[in-house]
VEXDREN-2710 file (C-alpha; in Angstrom, 1 decimal):
% VEXDREN-2710
k/r/px/py/pz
1/MET/11.7/25.5/-4.9
2/LYS/9.4/27.8/-6.8
3/LYS/6.6/25.2/-6.8
4/ILE/6.9/24.7/-3.0
5/CYS/6.8/28.5/-2.4
6/LYS/3.7/28.8/-4.6
7/ARG/2.0/26.0/-2.8
8/ALA/2.8/27.4/0.6
9/PHE/1.4/30.8/-0.4
10/ALA/-1.7/29.0/-1.7
11/VAL/-2.2/27.3/1.6
12/LEU/-2.2/30.7/3.3
13/LEU/-4.8/31.9/0.8
14/ALA/-6.8/28.7/1.3
15/LEU/-6.9/29.0/5.0
16/SER/-8.0/32.6/4.9
17/LEU/-10.7/31.8/2.4
18/GLY/-11.8/28.8/4.5
19/PHE/-12.2/30.8/7.7
20/THR/-14.3/33.3/5.8
21/ALA/-16.5/30.5/4.4
22/CYS/-17.5/29.4/7.9
23/ASP/-18.6/32.9/8.9
24/ASP/-20.6/33.3/5.6
25/TYR/-22.4/30.1/6.3
26/LEU/-24.1/31.7/9.3
27/ASP/-25.8/34.2/7.0
28/VAL/-29.1/32.5/5.9
29/ASN/-29.4/35.1/3.1
30/VAL/-26.4/33.8/1.3
31/ASP/-26.7/30.7/-0.9
32/PRO/-23.6/28.6/-0.1
33/ASN/-23.9/26.9/-3.5
34/ASN/-23.5/30.1/-5.5
35/PRO/-20.7/32.3/-4.1
36/PRO/-20.7/35.4/-6.3
37/THR/-17.0/36.0/-7.0
38/SER/-15.2/32.7/-7.1
39/THR/-13.9/30.2/-9.6
40/PRO/-12.8/26.5/-9.3
41/ALA/-9.2/27.6/-9.4
42/LEU/-9.7/29.8/-6.3
43/THR/-12.1/27.6/-4.5
44/LEU/-10.2/24.3/-4.8
45/PRO/-7.3/25.4/-2.6
46/ALA/-9.6/26.9/-0.1
47/GLY/-11.4/23.6/0.4
48/GLN/-8.2/21.6/0.5
49/GLY/-6.7/24.0/3.0
50/GLU/-9.7/24.0/5.3
51/LEU/-9.9/20.2/5.3
52/ALA/-6.2/20.0/6.1
53/TYR/-6.7/22.4/9.0
54/VAL/-9.4/20.2/10.6
55/LEU/-7.4/17.0/10.1
56/GLY/-4.2/18.6/11.3
57/ASN/-5.7/20.4/14.3
58/GLN/-8.9/19.3/16.0
59/PHE/-8.9/15.8/14.6
60/GLN/-5.1/15.4/15.0
61/PHE/-5.5/16.0/18.8
62/LEU/-8.7/13.8/19.0
63/GLY/-7.3/10.9/17.0
64/ASN/-3.8/10.8/18.6
65/PHE/-5.3/10.9/22.1
66/PHE/-7.9/8.2/21.4
67/ALA/-5.4/6.0/19.6
68/GLN/-3.0/6.6/22.5
69/HIS/0.0/8.1/20.7
70/TRP/-0.3/11.2/22.9
71/THR/-1.7/12.0/26.3
72/GLN/-2.2/15.0/28.7
73/ALA/0.8/16.5/30.4
74/GLY/0.6/16.8/34.2
75/ALA/1.1/20.5/34.6
76/ALA/-1.9/21.4/32.4
77/ASN/-5.5/20.1/31.8
78/GLN/-6.3/21.5/28.3
79/TYR/-7.2/18.0/26.9
80/CYS/-8.5/16.2/30.0
81/ASP/-12.0/16.0/28.4
82/LEU/-10.4/13.7/25.8
83/GLU/-8.9/11.6/28.5
84/LEU/-12.2/11.5/30.5
85/TYR/-14.0/10.7/27.2
86/GLN/-16.4/13.5/27.9
87/ILE/-17.3/14.7/24.4
88/THR/-20.2/17.1/24.3
89/SER/-22.5/18.4/21.5
90/SER/-20.6/21.7/21.4
91/ASP/-17.0/20.3/21.2
92/TYR/-16.9/19.8/17.4
93/ASP/-19.7/22.1/16.4
94/ALA/-19.1/25.1/14.1
95/ARG/-15.3/24.9/14.1
96/VAL/-15.4/21.3/12.8
97/TRP/-18.8/20.2/11.6
98/GLY/-19.3/23.7/10.1
99/GLU/-15.8/23.8/8.5
100/LEU/-16.2/20.3/7.0
101/TYR/-19.7/20.9/5.6
102/ALA/-20.0/24.6/4.9
103/GLY/-16.3/25.0/4.3
104/ALA/-14.5/22.1/2.6
105/LEU/-17.4/20.0/1.3
106/ASN/-19.2/23.1/0.0
107/ASP/-16.1/24.3/-1.8
108/PHE/-15.5/20.9/-3.4
109/ARG/-19.1/20.7/-4.5
110/TYR/-18.8/24.2/-6.1
111/VAL/-15.6/23.2/-7.9
112/ALA/-17.2/20.1/-9.4
113/ALA/-20.4/22.0/-10.4
114/GLN/-18.6/24.9/-12.0
115/ALA/-16.1/22.7/-13.7
116/GLU/-18.9/20.6/-15.2
117/GLU/-20.6/23.8/-16.4
118/ASN/-17.4/25.0/-17.9
119/GLY/-16.4/21.7/-19.5
120/ASN/-13.3/21.1/-17.4
121/PRO/-13.3/17.4/-16.5
122/ASN/-10.1/17.3/-14.4
123/PHE/-11.3/20.1/-12.1
124/GLN/-14.6/18.3/-11.8
125/ALA/-12.9/15.0/-11.1
126/ILE/-10.8/16.5/-8.3
127/GLY/-13.9/18.2/-6.8
128/GLU/-15.8/14.9/-6.8
129/ILE/-12.9/12.9/-5.3
130/MET/-12.4/15.4/-2.5
131/GLN/-16.2/15.4/-1.8
132/ALA/-16.0/11.6/-1.3
133/TYR/-12.9/12.0/0.9
134/THR/-14.5/14.7/3.1
135/MET/-17.8/12.8/3.4
136/GLN/-16.0/9.7/4.5
137/VAL/-14.3/11.7/7.3
138/ILE/-17.7/13.2/8.3
139/THR/-19.6/9.9/8.4
140/ASP/-16.8/8.0/10.1
141/ALA/-16.8/10.6/12.8
142/TRP/-20.6/10.9/13.3
143/GLY/-22.2/7.9/11.6
144/ASP/-25.5/8.7/9.9
145/VAL/-25.3/12.3/8.5
146/PRO/-26.8/14.4/5.8
147/PHE/-25.3/13.4/2.4
148/THR/-27.3/13.8/-0.8
149/SER/-29.6/16.4/0.8
150/ALA/-26.7/18.5/2.3
151/LEU/-25.7/21.9/1.0
152/GLU/-28.9/22.7/-0.8
153/GLY/-29.0/26.1/0.8
154/LEU/-32.4/27.7/1.1
155/ASP/-33.9/24.9/-1.0
156/ASN/-33.5/22.5/2.0
157/VAL/-32.7/24.0/5.4
158/ASN/-33.5/20.7/7.1
159/PRO/-31.4/18.1/5.3
160/GLU/-32.3/14.5/5.9
161/TYR/-29.9/12.2/7.7
162/GLN/-28.9/9.1/5.7
163/GLU/-27.8/5.7/6.9
164/GLN/-24.0/5.2/6.8
165/GLU/-24.4/2.1/4.7
166/LEU/-26.1/4.1/2.0
167/ILE/-23.5/6.9/2.3
168/TYR/-20.7/4.3/1.7
169/ASP/-22.4/3.0/-1.4
170/GLY/-22.8/6.6/-2.6
171/LEU/-19.1/7.3/-2.0
172/ILE/-18.1/4.4/-4.2
173/ASN/-20.4/5.6/-7.0
174/LYS/-19.0/9.1/-6.7
175/LEU/-15.4/7.9/-7.0
176/ASP/-16.3/5.7/-10.0
177/SER/-17.9/8.7/-11.7
178/ALA/-14.8/10.8/-10.9
179/LEU/-12.4/8.2/-12.3
180/MET/-14.3/8.2/-15.5
181/LEU/-14.0/12.0/-15.8
182/ILE/-10.2/12.1/-15.6
183/ASP/-8.7/13.1/-18.9
184/GLU/-5.0/13.5/-19.0
185/GLY/-5.3/15.2/-22.4
186/ALA/-7.5/18.0/-21.0
187/PRO/-6.2/21.1/-19.2
188/GLU/-4.9/20.3/-15.6
189/PRO/-5.6/22.5/-12.6
190/GLY/-1.8/23.2/-12.0
191/ALA/-0.8/25.2/-9.0
192/SER/-4.4/25.7/-7.8
193/ASP/-4.3/22.1/-6.7
194/LEU/-2.3/22.1/-3.5
195/VAL/-2.1/18.3/-3.3
196/TYR/-0.7/17.1/-6.6
197/GLY/-0.2/20.3/-8.7
198/GLY/-2.9/19.0/-11.1
199/ASP/-1.1/15.6/-11.9
200/MET/-4.2/13.6/-12.8
201/ASP/-2.4/10.2/-12.8
202/LEU/-1.7/10.8/-9.1
203/TRP/-5.3/11.8/-8.6
204/ARG/-6.4/8.5/-10.2
205/ARG/-4.2/6.6/-7.8
206/PHE/-5.5/8.7/-4.9
207/ALA/-9.1/7.9/-5.8
208/ASN/-8.3/4.1/-6.2
209/THR/-6.6/4.1/-2.8
210/LEU/-9.6/5.9/-1.2
211/LYS/-11.9/3.3/-2.8
212/LEU/-9.8/0.6/-1.2
213/ARG/-10.0/2.3/2.2
214/ILE/-13.8/2.6/1.8
215/TYR/-14.1/-1.1/0.9
216/LEU/-11.9/-2.3/3.7
217/ARG/-13.8/-0.2/6.3
218/GLN/-16.6/-2.7/5.6
219/ALA/-14.5/-5.8/6.0
220/TYR/-16.4/-6.9/9.1
221/VAL/-19.8/-5.5/8.5
222/ARG/-20.2/-6.4/4.8
223/PRO/-17.3/-8.7/3.9
224/ASP/-19.0/-9.9/0.7
225/VAL/-19.4/-6.3/-0.6
226/ALA/-15.8/-5.5/0.4
227/GLN/-14.4/-8.6/-1.2
228/SER/-16.3/-8.2/-4.4
229/GLY/-15.4/-4.5/-4.8
230/ILE/-11.7/-5.1/-4.2
231/GLN/-11.5/-8.1/-6.5
232/GLN/-13.1/-6.0/-9.2
233/MET/-10.5/-3.2/-8.7
234/TYR/-7.6/-5.6/-9.1
235/ALA/-9.3/-7.3/-12.1
236/ASN/-9.5/-3.8/-13.7
237/GLY/-5.8/-3.1/-13.0
238/ALA/-6.3/-0.4/-10.4
239/GLU/-3.1/1.4/-9.4
240/PHE/-2.5/2.8/-5.9
241/LEU/-0.4/5.4/-4.3
242/GLU/3.3/4.5/-4.0
243/ILE/6.3/6.0/-2.1
244/GLY/6.7/9.6/-3.0
245/GLN/3.0/9.9/-4.0
246/THR/1.5/10.8/-0.6
247/GLY/-1.4/13.2/-1.0
248/ASP/-0.8/16.0/1.5
249/ILE/-1.0/19.7/2.0
250/PRO/2.3/21.5/2.6
251/PHE/3.0/24.2/5.1
252/ALA/5.7/26.8/5.6
253/ASP/7.3/28.5/8.6
254/GLN/5.3/31.7/8.1
255/THR/2.7/33.4/10.2
256/GLN/-0.7/31.9/9.7
257/ASN/0.8/29.3/7.4
258/ARG/2.4/26.9/9.8
259/ASN/1.4/23.3/10.5
260/PRO/-1.9/23.6/12.5
261/PHE/-0.8/21.3/15.3
262/TYR/2.4/23.2/15.7
263/GLN/0.6/26.5/15.6
264/THR/-1.9/25.4/18.2
265/GLN/0.3/23.4/20.6
266/VAL/3.7/25.0/20.3
267/VAL/3.0/28.6/19.3
268/PHE/-0.3/29.3/21.1
269/ARG/0.1/26.9/24.0
270/GLY/3.8/26.8/24.5
271/GLY/4.0/23.0/24.3
272/VAL/2.7/22.5/27.8
273/ASP/-0.2/20.1/27.1
274/VAL/0.7/17.2/24.9
275/VAL/3.2/14.4/25.8
276/ALA/4.0/10.9/24.7
277/SER/1.7/8.1/25.7
278/ASN/3.4/5.1/27.2
279/THR/1.1/2.9/25.1
280/ALA/2.9/4.0/21.9
281/LEU/6.3/4.9/23.4
282/ASN/6.7/1.6/25.2
283/TYR/5.9/-0.4/22.0
284/LEU/8.4/1.6/20.0
285/GLU/11.1/1.0/22.5
286/GLU/10.2/-2.7/22.9
287/THR/10.6/-3.2/19.1
288/ASN/13.7/-1.0/18.8
289/ASP/11.8/1.2/16.3
290/PRO/14.1/3.9/14.9
291/ARG/11.1/6.1/14.1
292/ILE/10.9/6.9/17.8
293/ASP/13.4/9.7/17.0
294/GLU/10.8/11.3/14.6
295/PHE/7.7/10.6/16.6
296/TYR/9.0/11.9/20.0
297/ASN/11.6/14.2/21.5
298/PRO/13.6/13.1/24.6
299/ALA/12.8/14.8/27.9
300/GLU/14.4/18.2/28.1
301/ARG/14.8/18.5/31.9
302/GLY/14.6/16.5/35.1
303/PRO/16.0/13.1/36.1
304/ALA/15.1/11.6/32.6
305/ALA/16.7/14.5/30.6
306/GLY/17.9/13.1/27.3
307/LEU/15.8/10.0/27.5
308/PHE/12.5/8.9/26.1
309/VAL/9.9/8.8/28.8
310/GLY/6.2/8.8/28.5
311/VAL/3.0/9.0/30.7
312/ASP/0.4/6.3/31.2
313/GLN/-2.7/7.2/29.2
314/GLY/-5.0/9.6/31.1
315/VAL/-3.2/9.3/34.4
316/GLU/-2.6/13.1/34.6
317/CYS/-6.4/13.6/34.4
318/THR/-7.1/11.5/37.6
319/PRO/-6.8/12.5/41.2
320/ASP/-3.5/10.6/41.3
321/ARG/-1.9/13.0/38.8
322/THR/1.8/13.8/39.4
323/GLY/1.8/17.3/38.0
324/ASP/5.0/16.6/36.1
325/GLN/6.0/19.4/33.7
326/ALA/5.8/18.6/30.0
327/ASN/9.5/19.3/29.6
328/THR/10.4/16.5/32.0
329/VAL/8.9/13.8/29.7
330/SER/8.8/13.2/25.9
331/LYS/6.7/15.4/23.7
332/PRO/5.6/15.0/20.0
333/GLY/8.8/15.0/17.9
334/PRO/10.3/16.5/14.9
335/PHE/7.7/15.3/12.4
336/ALA/4.5/16.3/14.2
337/ALA/5.7/19.3/16.1
338/SER/7.3/21.1/13.1
339/PRO/6.0/24.3/11.5
340/THR/6.6/22.9/8.0
341/SER/5.1/19.4/8.4
342/ALA/2.6/18.6/5.8
343/VAL/-0.9/17.4/6.7
344/PRO/-1.6/14.2/4.7
345/PHE/-5.0/13.0/3.4
346/ILE/-3.7/9.6/2.4
347/THR/0.0/8.5/2.8
348/ALA/1.9/6.0/0.7
349/ALA/2.3/4.0/3.9
350/GLU/-1.5/3.8/4.4
351/SER/-1.8/2.8/0.7
352/TYR/0.6/-0.2/1.1
353/PHE/-1.0/-1.3/4.4
354/LEU/-4.5/-1.2/2.8
355/GLN/-3.2/-3.3/-0.1
356/ALA/-1.5/-5.7/2.4
357/GLU/-4.7/-6.2/4.3
358/ALA/-6.6/-6.9/1.1
359/ALA/-4.0/-9.4/0.0
360/ALA/-3.9/-11.1/3.5
361/ARG/-7.7/-11.6/3.3
362/GLY/-7.3/-13.2/-0.1
363/TRP/-9.3/-10.5/-1.9
364/THR/-6.8/-9.5/-4.6
365/GLY/-7.2/-12.6/-6.8
366/GLY/-3.6/-13.6/-6.1
367/MET/-2.4/-10.4/-7.7
368/ALA/-0.6/-9.0/-4.6
369/ASP/1.9/-10.3/-2.0
370/ALA/0.8/-9.3/1.6
371/GLN/4.2/-9.8/3.1
372/GLU/6.0/-7.6/0.5
373/LEU/3.3/-4.9/0.7
374/TYR/3.6/-4.9/4.5
375/ARG/7.3/-4.3/4.1
376/GLN/6.7/-1.5/1.6
377/GLY/4.2/0.1/4.1
378/ILE/6.9/0.2/6.8
379/GLU/9.5/1.5/4.3
380/ALA/7.0/4.2/3.1
381/SER/6.5/5.3/6.7
382/PHE/10.3/5.5/7.3
383/VAL/10.6/7.7/4.2
384/TYR/7.7/10.0/4.9
385/VAL/8.8/10.9/8.5
386/GLY/12.4/11.2/7.5
387/GLN/13.9/8.1/9.0
388/ASP/16.9/6.5/7.3
389/ILE/15.8/3.2/5.7
390/ASP/19.2/1.6/6.3
391/ALA/17.8/0.3/9.6
392/LEU/14.7/-1.3/7.9
393/ASP/16.1/-4.8/7.4
394/GLU/17.3/-5.0/11.0
395/TYR/13.9/-3.7/12.2
396/LEU/12.0/-6.3/10.2
397/ALA/14.2/-9.1/11.4
398/GLN/12.7/-8.9/14.8
399/SER/10.1/-11.6/15.6
400/GLU/7.7/-8.9/17.0
401/VAL/7.9/-7.0/13.7
402/GLY/8.4/-9.6/10.9
403/TYR/5.3/-10.6/8.9
404/PRO/3.6/-13.7/10.3
405/THR/3.5/-15.8/7.1
406/GLY/1.4/-18.9/7.5
407/ALA/-0.5/-17.5/10.6
408/PRO/-4.3/-17.3/10.5
409/VAL/-5.6/-14.4/8.5
410/GLU/-6.7/-12.4/11.5
411/GLU/-3.2/-12.6/13.0
412/GLN/-1.8/-11.3/9.8
413/VAL/-4.4/-8.5/9.7
414/GLU/-3.5/-7.6/13.3
415/GLN/0.2/-7.2/12.5
416/ILE/-0.6/-5.1/9.5
417/ILE/-2.9/-2.8/11.4
418/THR/-0.5/-2.5/14.3
419/GLN/2.2/-1.2/11.9
420/LYS/-0.4/1.1/10.3
421/TRP/-1.1/2.5/13.8
422/ILE/2.6/3.2/14.3
423/SER/2.8/4.9/10.9
424/PHE/-0.2/7.1/11.9
425/ASN/1.6/8.4/15.0
426/GLY/1.4/12.2/14.8
427/VAL/0.7/11.9/11.1
428/GLN/-2.9/10.8/10.7
429/GLY/-4.5/10.8/14.1
430/PHE/-8.1/10.6/13.0
431/GLU/-7.3/7.5/10.9
432/ALA/-5.5/5.8/13.8
433/TRP/-8.6/6.1/16.0
434/THR/-10.9/5.1/13.1
435/GLU/-8.9/2.0/12.3
436/TYR/-8.8/1.0/16.0
437/ARG/-12.6/1.3/16.1
438/ARG/-12.9/-0.9/13.0
439/THR/-10.4/-3.6/14.0
440/GLY/-9.7/-3.4/17.7
441/TYR/-6.0/-3.3/16.9
442/PRO/-3.5/-2.8/18.4
443/SER/-5.0/-5.3/20.9
444/PHE/-2.9/-3.9/23.8
445/ILE/-4.7/-0.5/23.9
446/ASP/-6.7/-0.1/27.1
447/PRO/-9.1/2.8/28.0
448/SER/-7.7/5.9/29.5
449/ALA/-7.1/5.8/33.2
450/ALA/-9.4/8.8/33.5
451/SER/-12.3/7.2/31.5
452/THR/-15.8/7.9/32.6
453/LEU/-17.3/5.3/30.3
454/GLY/-16.5/2.2/32.2
455/PRO/-14.1/-0.7/31.4
456/ASP/-13.2/-1.7/27.9
457/ILE/-14.8/1.3/26.2
458/ILE/-13.0/3.9/24.1
459/PRO/-15.1/6.5/22.3
460/LYS/-16.8/5.1/19.2
461/ARG/-18.2/8.3/17.6
462/LEU/-18.6/12.0/18.0
463/ILE/-21.8/13.5/19.3
464/TYR/-23.9/15.4/16.8
465/PRO/-23.4/19.1/17.2
466/ASN/-25.8/21.3/19.1
467/THR/-26.5/23.4/16.1
468/GLU/-28.1/20.4/14.4
469/ALA/-30.4/19.9/17.4
470/ILE/-31.5/23.5/17.3
471/ARG/-31.7/24.2/13.5
472/ASN/-32.4/20.9/11.7
473/SER/-35.9/19.4/12.2
474/ASN/-34.5/16.1/10.9
475/TYR/-32.0/15.9/13.7
476/PRO/-32.0/12.2/14.7
477/GLY/-31.5/12.7/18.4
478/LEU/-28.6/12.3/20.8
479/LEU/-26.3/9.3/20.4
480/GLU/-23.7/9.0/23.1
481/VAL/-20.0/8.4/22.3
482/ASP/-20.1/4.7/23.3
483/VAL/-22.6/3.9/20.5
484/PRO/-20.7/2.4/17.5
485/VAL/-21.1/3.6/14.0
486/TRP/-22.4/1.2/11.3
487/TRP/-19.2/-0.5/10.3
488/ASP/-17.9/-0.9/13.9
489/VAL/-19.2/-4.5/14.6
490/LYS/-16.1/-6.5/15.5
491/ASP/-15.9/-7.7/19.1
END
């Protein structure tokens, strides 16, 4: 209990530091690489907290809407731009691009640099790992972005954009270097690490799981690179995150320290905007998925009171909107809409599903069983959202859910990704959208009824922020949301 309280307090501190960092970035007389009064122990939780806030707030809404776990309620229009697919250059500007670069990424870079200078390899390793994680989020959102030339302060106020392919190669190199640094005999960061409390074995597993994610993101664009990298990981005996080892940031039911989705949607907005999408809700009901009780709440009022009822994706942002109140349909449930829900960076469920896909593709050298890993992924999801696993065997016995042993590889991958999509519901919204872009699964997702992009198109990227167009002479020009990023090549 004491550990939880300390971590919760640290999140409050981290978020307050993170908000300050964004403001400081706007002062061109301050070198962001050399904050005058910080240390790795203070800066690490600031970066972790700020990253969690983006993933649990702006990217949680974005991802769960685009992946069709959630949709707009009829009595409001707060998120109709997401349903219309009308993303502008100001939507994810200073409060997201700025927080990721000048906040989280800058903090992690400072941690690594200061730790190297002070001879603390474990702080340095965590700083490098979190840089890789944050950069993957950034490049998966925007495509080509500043990487090696970013955050050089006044030494380079116009950082060059690098191709996403080169960034991905750089992320693997950064993780390999970080893994070499980990020294379980050296001092550990302890409570200043909000994710694992300084447990470096878990950080090793986290880094390996992140590497696996990075390789599999390239499964369709560079399958040879992905296969070779994954085979080498298994040959080297890489260990990945398991049940109980999810890397996440905890929150507490305290002012300014609540889960960011809960704080934004329930506290600030009164829960009037976000409701269950029929795309996800219908699938959960059709497969008798017991996790429906964790992902959604039954309708509170109206003719469907006490029942699960959703809304067709985007219909409440069209001229045919019904105007139904949010309380007359299902809303995000106990897991997502709780003040104390953690924000995960990588869940154990994602780890197992990544391993299952690698095994299904035959890239593990026969060292992993795709069917068993698929089962473990579902079990890990049950455990993480608080669902009783006694129902697991009955759930898996259904033909729509059971692993398709003997089917073509792509059918096995589709089943794995569909279950991964379910596990991401209200948990990892950004990853749900990103994996849909990569694979096209679940195959039953259709564009929002309010889409302005035309048939068969769901947003494929975010638009570069307006501040880049104004301030950076290396700005590559406007790319619309229907332009795929580098790894998005599958038909």
